C-alpha angles and dihedrals in degrees: 000000000000124000089250092055090047091051092048092053094056097058110127113249094022123105107280091013123132125252116240112217120204117189126184120203123227099244101104094034090057093049104044130053089188127000148137098254095049092045090050092050091049091050093049093046092050093050100044090046086068092059117099114252095021125112116193126194131175107201107201111145092189122007140171098201118121095201092069089065090064102053125090116287115257096040095086123066107195141035138267113259116241115260105253133140091231092057092048090052091051093049092050091054 
């Protein structure tokens, strides 16, 4: 098999191709209710999840971010924390 054929076989989304996994950590989603960075990450995650051969996951066990409520189901692993003053005090440290 030539190098070209080998390269063609490893294209994500194609038969025999590899799956690219993209995982976001919870840091920004636990710190911002609304914000530019978290909104940007949600937009990027939503768009690249539509690409063949790409698996996107936002791992945020407990978050306060409102943008995560607006992205496709299945991308977020976790739940939105209830809105209480006690929880906000704990998150601030």
